[in-house]
Z-matrix of the N, CA and C atoms (Angstrom, degrees):
N
C 1 1.452
C 2 1.511 1 107.61
N 3 1.284 2 120.60 1 141.35
C 4 1.291 3 123.16 2 -169.38
C 5 1.660 4 107.42 3 -87.44
N 6 1.345 5 113.76 4 164.88
C 7 1.445 6 118.84 5 -179.15
C 8 1.541 7 106.77 6 -84.29
N 9 1.358 8 116.60 7 148.66
C 10 1.341 9 124.78 8 179.78
C 11 1.521 10 113.02 9 -58.90
N 12 1.296 11 118.36 10 139.70
C 13 1.515 12 119.33 11 -179.04
C 14 1.484 13 110.40 12 -67.24
N 15 1.369 14 123.97 13 -36.51
C 16 1.313 15 126.62 14 -179.31
C 17 1.548 16 114.87 15 -60.45
N 18 1.468 17 111.64 16 -31.60
C 19 1.412 18 117.85 17 -178.40
C 20 1.571 19 110.52 18 -78.59
N 21 1.261 20 115.26 19 -30.28
C 22 1.536 21 123.16 20 -175.08
C 23 1.573 22 111.15 21 79.90
N 24 1.214 23 109.54 22 175.79
C 25 1.483 24 116.80 23 -174.91
C 26 1.555 25 109.66 24 -72.35
N 27 1.369 26 119.48 25 148.18
C 28 1.438 27 128.01 26 -178.22
C 29 1.529 28 109.76 27 -99.69
N 30 1.264 29 114.45 28 120.01
C 31 1.449 30 117.47 29 174.99
C 32 1.466 31 106.21 30 -132.23
N 33 1.411 32 124.62 31 131.06
C 34 1.380 33 120.58 32 -177.31
C 35 1.521 34 110.46 33 -67.57
N 36 1.241 35 120.51 34 134.31
C 37 1.383 36 132.84 35 177.27
C 38 1.501 37 117.58 36 -55.42
N 39 1.358 38 110.32 37 -38.26
C 40 1.501 39 120.13 38 177.66
C 41 1.556 40 110.90 39 -61.51
N 42 1.327 41 113.46 40 -44.03
C 43 1.393 42 122.00 41 177.83
C 44 1.590 43 116.73 42 -59.85
N 45 1.292 44 110.27 43 -41.63
C 46 1.494 45 119.16 44 -178.96
C 47 1.577 46 105.10 45 -75.46
N 48 1.286 47 116.45 46 -30.70
C 49 1.542 48 116.69 47 177.54
C 50 1.519 49 111.00 48 -73.97
N 51 1.273 50 119.62 49 -30.74
C 52 1.515 51 124.92 50 176.35
C 53 1.635 52 112.89 51 -70.37
N 54 1.282 53 111.30 52 -27.40
C 55 1.492 54 110.18 53 -179.81
C 56 1.489 55 114.60 54 -112.86
N 57 1.437 56 118.70 55 2.30
C 58 1.347 57 122.50 56 173.53
C 59 1.536 58 114.38 57 -60.38
N 60 1.411 59 124.28 58 127.75
C 61 1.432 60 129.48 59 175.57
C 62 1.558 61 108.92 60 70.47
N 63 1.236 62 124.14 61 17.95
C 64 1.515 63 126.51 62 -177.75
C 65 1.492 64 105.89 63 -113.91
N 66 1.300 65 118.46 64 156.52
C 67 1.456 66 128.35 65 167.94
C 68 1.511 67 109.63 66 -100.68
N 69 1.284 68 112.18 67 145.20
C 70 1.391 69 118.11 68 -175.33
C 71 1.619 70 118.61 69 -62.52
N 72 1.410 71 110.78 70 -24.96
C 73 1.450 72 117.84 71 -174.87
C 74 1.636 73 105.11 72 -79.73
N 75 1.458 74 117.51 73 -30.52
C 76 1.323 75 116.53 74 -172.42
C 77 1.504 76 113.93 75 -84.79
N 78 1.316 77 122.77 76 -16.76
C 79 1.484 78 125.59 77 -173.28
C 80 1.503 79 114.85 78 -86.27
N 81 1.298 80 118.91 79 -38.86
C 82 1.515 81 117.00 80 -172.63
C 83 1.408 82 112.27 81 83.97
N 84 1.342 83 122.09 82 -153.83
C 85 1.447 84 129.69 83 -179.36
C 86 1.569 85 108.40 84 -83.19
N 87 1.288 86 114.91 85 127.87
C 88 1.447 87 124.42 86 -179.90
C 89 1.501 88 103.82 87 -104.93
N 90 1.427 89 116.58 88 112.05
C 91 1.510 90 118.70 89 179.14
C 92 1.498 91 109.88 90 -80.78
N 93 1.403 92 117.37 91 133.33
C 94 1.407 93 121.33 92 176.30
C 95 1.527 94 112.01 93 -141.66
N 96 1.207 95 117.51 94 154.24
C 97 1.541 96 123.92 95 -174.89
C 98 1.528 97 102.56 96 -111.71
N 99 1.268 98 130.99 97 -11.21
C 100 1.347 99 131.62 98 -176.78
C 101 1.498 100 118.66 99 -82.87
N 102 1.248 101 118.26 100 86.23
C 103 1.385 102 122.77 101 -170.04
C 104 1.564 103 112.11 102 -75.46
N 105 1.415 104 110.72 103 -25.14
C 106 1.469 105 117.80 104 -177.54
C 107 1.522 106 117.53 105 -85.67
N 108 1.375 107 115.15 106 9.55
C 109 1.524 108 118.92 107 171.43
C 110 1.508 109 109.96 108 -80.10
N 111 1.337 110 109.00 109 136.00
C 112 1.546 111 114.68 110 171.29
C 113 1.411 112 113.20 111 -80.66
N 114 1.303 113 112.82 112 148.96
C 115 1.470 114 121.97 113 -174.82
C 116 1.585 115 103.43 114 -80.58
N 117 1.340 116 118.13 115 121.66
C 118 1.490 117 126.65 116 176.13
C 119 1.629 118 108.45 117 -95.97
N 120 1.352 119 108.71 118 160.86
C 121 1.591 120 107.86 119 175.57
C 122 1.504 121 113.07 120 -61.22
N 123 1.430 122 116.98 121 -27.24
C 124 1.471 123 110.54 122 -178.17
C 125 1.529 124 117.14 123 -67.88
N 126 1.243 125 114.42 124 -12.72
C 127 1.636 126 118.54 125 -177.47
C 128 1.538 127 110.98 126 -92.73
N 129 1.360 128 118.58 127 -2.74
C 130 1.509 129 121.63 128 174.13
C 131 1.546 130 110.48 129 -53.12
N 132 1.282 131 118.71 130 125.74
C 133 1.469 132 120.29 131 174.76
C 134 1.537 133 112.36 132 108.40
N 135 1.328 134 110.76 133 -28.11
C 136 1.568 135 116.55 134 -169.73
C 137 1.522 136 104.23 135 -85.96
N 138 1.328 137 116.39 136 151.58
C 139 1.466 138 122.79 137 173.31
C 140 1.549 139 111.30 138 -102.68
N 141 1.370 140 125.28 139 121.97
C 142 1.276 141 120.61 140 179.82
C 143 1.579 142 108.37 141 -116.43
N 144 1.374 143 110.15 142 144.01
C 145 1.578 144 118.04 143 177.13
C 146 1.488 145 103.91 144 -88.87
N 147 1.371 146 116.03 145 103.94
C 148 1.471 147 114.27 146 178.29
C 149 1.442 148 107.42 147 -97.24
N 150 1.433 149 105.50 148 133.97
C 151 1.574 150 108.44 149 -174.96
C 152 1.572 151 111.25 150 -79.13
N 153 1.275 152 116.25 151 138.61
C 154 1.494 153 122.80 152 -176.97
C 155 1.425 154 114.12 153 -106.12
N 156 1.370 155 117.62 154 3.93
C 157 1.473 156 124.72 155 -169.79
C 158 1.393 157 113.22 156 101.34
N 159 1.255 158 123.58 157 -13.60
C 160 1.480 159 121.60 158 -176.87
C 161 1.689 160 104.13 159 -133.98
N 162 1.318 161 112.80 160 -52.46
C 163 1.413 162 117.88 161 -178.16
C 164 1.447 163 114.62 162 -130.59
N 165 1.384 164 119.80 163 177.30
C 166 1.459 165 120.56 164 173.74
C 167 1.437 166 107.47 165 -104.38
N 168 1.318 167 120.48 166 118.10
C 169 1.468 168 128.84 167 -175.19
C 170 1.612 169 107.62 168 -89.52
N 171 1.099 170 117.51 169 115.50
C 172 1.575 171 121.27 170 177.64
C 173 1.564 172 108.38 171 -59.75
N 174 1.472 173 115.36 172 125.31
C 175 1.397 174 116.39 173 176.76
C 176 1.591 175 108.74 174 -130.82
N 177 1.226 176 115.75 175 117.08
C 178 1.458 177 119.91 176 175.60
C 179 1.547 178 114.10 177 -81.92
N 180 1.346 179 112.97 178 119.16
C 181 1.417 180 112.06 179 -175.64
C 182 1.526 181 113.80 180 -84.88
N 183 1.302 182 119.86 181 133.94
C 184 1.383 183 130.87 182 177.66
C 185 1.557 184 114.80 183 -116.16
N 186 1.281 185 117.63 184 166.25
C 187 1.492 186 119.61 185 -178.43
C 188 1.475 187 109.22 186 -58.93
N 189 1.362 188 122.66 187 -31.64
C 190 1.490 189 120.82 188 -172.68
C 191 1.548 190 108.32 189 -73.64
N 192 1.225 191 119.40 190 -17.31
C 193 1.512 192 123.76 191 -180.00
C 194 1.547 193 115.84 192 -80.80
N 195 1.284 194 114.62 193 -13.65
C 196 1.499 195 117.85 194 -176.86
C 197 1.534 196 110.66 195 -61.94
N 198 1.332 197 114.68 196 128.52
C 199 1.498 198 118.10 197 -179.50
C 200 1.375 199 111.39 198 104.73
N 201 1.419 200 120.75 199 -21.53
C 202 1.525 201 124.34 200 -179.98
C 203 1.603 202 106.78 201 -92.80
N 204 1.300 203 108.81 202 173.44
C 205 1.480 204 117.50 203 179.68
C 206 1.482 205 114.16 204 -96.82
N 207 1.224 206 116.78 205 144.85
C 208 1.594 207 123.94 206 178.04
C 209 1.435 208 110.79 207 -47.99
N 210 1.378 209 114.01 208 -47.02
C 211 1.477 210 119.49 209 -174.22
C 212 1.568 211 113.15 210 -62.99
N 213 1.268 212 119.73 211 -23.28
C 214 1.534 213 118.93 212 178.86
C 215 1.453 214 111.52 213 -62.71
N 216 1.379 215 121.26 214 -21.23
C 217 1.356 216 126.34 215 -171.72
C 218 1.499 217 114.17 216 -97.61
N 219 1.213 218 117.98 217 -9.22
C 220 1.532 219 124.95 218 -175.60
C 221 1.547 220 104.71 219 -124.11
N 222 1.335 221 113.33 220 99.03
C 223 1.505 222 118.16 221 -176.77
C 224 1.556 223 109.15 222 -70.11
N 225 1.394 224 117.24 223 136.55
C 226 1.404 225 116.05 224 171.15
C 227 1.366 226 123.88 225 -97.63
N 228 1.355 227 115.79 226 -1.76
C 229 1.361 228 123.65 227 168.59
C 230 1.513 229 119.66 228 -114.71
N 231 1.198 230 121.89 229 139.81
C 232 1.385 231 123.57 230 179.48
C 233 1.455 232 112.72 231 -93.74
N 234 1.454 233 119.43 232 122.55
C 235 1.468 234 116.10 233 -179.14
C 236 1.459 235 114.01 234 -81.24
N 237 1.268 236 113.96 235 128.29
C 238 1.571 237 118.82 236 177.98
C 239 1.556 238 103.81 237 -113.00
N 240 1.397 239 108.12 238 127.82
C 241 1.569 240 113.88 239 -171.70
C 242 1.675 241 105.89 240 -62.62
N 243 1.281 242 108.31 241 157.06
C 244 1.456 243 118.18 242 176.45
C 245 1.593 244 113.78 243 -94.87
N 246 1.207 245 113.35 244 158.38
C 247 1.567 246 112.23 245 169.20
C 248 1.465 247 107.24 246 124.35
N 249 1.310 248 125.53 247 -37.71
C 250 1.416 249 124.74 248 -177.49
C 251 1.478 250 117.47 249 63.95
N 252 1.339 251 119.07 250 -132.79
C 253 1.426 252 122.83 251 -179.71
C 254 1.505 253 116.20 252 -63.00
N 255 1.305 254 115.89 253 -43.29
C 256 1.505 255 119.35 254 178.07
C 257 1.549 256 115.17 255 -59.80
N 258 1.454 257 111.31 256 -37.04
C 259 1.442 258 115.67 257 175.17
C 260 1.480 259 114.80 258 -64.20
N 261 1.362 260 114.72 259 -45.60
C 262 1.447 261 125.87 260 174.33
C 263 1.440 262 115.26 261 -47.54
N 264 1.396 263 112.08 262 -52.38
C 265 1.513 264 117.30 263 175.53
C 266 1.427 265 114.56 264 -58.64
N 267 1.351 266 120.81 265 -40.56
C 268 1.417 267 126.15 266 -179.20
C 269 1.564 268 112.19 267 -64.53
N 270 1.436 269 109.97 268 -41.52
C 271 1.680 270 112.36 269 178.10
C 272 1.437 271 108.16 270 -69.12
N 273 1.345 272 116.27 271 -35.97
C 274 1.582 273 116.75 272 -178.55
C 275 1.488 274 110.26 273 -64.09
N 276 1.283 275 118.47 274 -43.53
C 277 1.453 276 121.26 275 175.49
C 278 1.457 277 115.48 276 -59.93
N 279 1.347 278 118.44 277 -37.73
C 280 1.425 279 129.65 278 -174.87
C 281 1.701 280 100.54 279 -70.71
N 282 1.208 281 115.58 280 -46.24
C 283 1.534 282 121.19 281 -176.64
C 284 1.587 283 106.28 282 -64.76
N 285 1.233 284 116.72 283 -41.01
C 286 1.553 285 121.66 284 -179.83
C 287 1.497 286 109.44 285 -63.01
N 288 1.434 287 112.52 286 -43.11
C 289 1.491 288 114.82 287 -176.92
C 290 1.583 289 108.52 288 -67.13
N 291 1.272 290 115.84 289 -39.88
C 292 1.440 291 115.29 290 179.13
C 293 1.563 292 117.88 291 -62.93
N 294 1.249 293 113.50 292 -32.97
C 295 1.366 294 126.73 293 -179.36
C 296 1.648 295 107.91 294 -69.98
N 297 1.335 296 113.02 295 -45.59
C 298 1.495 297 118.44 296 173.25
C 299 1.476 298 111.92 297 -65.58
N 300 1.207 299 119.62 298 -33.40
C 301 1.498 300 123.33 299 -179.01
C 302 1.596 301 105.29 300 -69.50
N 303 1.177 302 112.54 301 -44.58
C 304 1.598 303 117.70 302 179.66
C 305 1.473 304 111.51 303 -60.62
N 306 1.331 305 116.29 304 -43.07
C 307 1.443 306 123.43 305 -179.12
C 308 1.570 307 108.53 306 -67.29
N 309 1.340 308 116.49 307 -40.74
C 310 1.368 309 119.10 308 -174.85
C 311 1.693 310 107.42 309 -70.21
N 312 1.311 311 113.88 310 -38.33
C 313 1.426 312 120.72 311 179.61
C 314 1.616 313 107.46 312 -62.38
N 315 1.256 314 115.14 313 -43.00
C 316 1.469 315 121.69 314 -174.02
C 317 1.559 316 110.12 315 -68.84
N 318 1.383 317 116.05 316 -36.42
C 319 1.549 318 116.19 317 175.42
C 320 1.537 319 111.88 318 -73.75
N 321 1.332 320 116.60 319 -26.20
C 322 1.514 321 120.48 320 -176.80
C 323 1.598 322 105.39 321 -70.31
N 324 1.315 323 116.36 322 -35.29
C 325 1.477 324 124.30 323 -174.17
C 326 1.557 325 108.11 324 -63.30
N 327 1.421 326 117.69 325 -45.49
C 328 1.303 327 127.79 326 -175.48
C 329 1.415 328 111.88 327 -68.43
């Protein structure tokens, strides 16, 4: 659900204080835990270390990110592929087919 227009965007004041009067190249990574802060135009160019529950993931802010939340760019869950043994067998066959195709292409060139 979006924030009310009359309230305006929420940006943590501590973050704005950390970047005020500084250049993006001088600061380095700014660690923060406030995933619910919206990205403002003043933040463009800075690198924030957004906490995902375990570590701080570095996020370089670009112009396209303005208006989004910091938490959108630091995933909290790690995707583990599905399929198990059957999927591994399919991937192994695919890899072998690519190797065979490369060998055949190599012999054709000679």
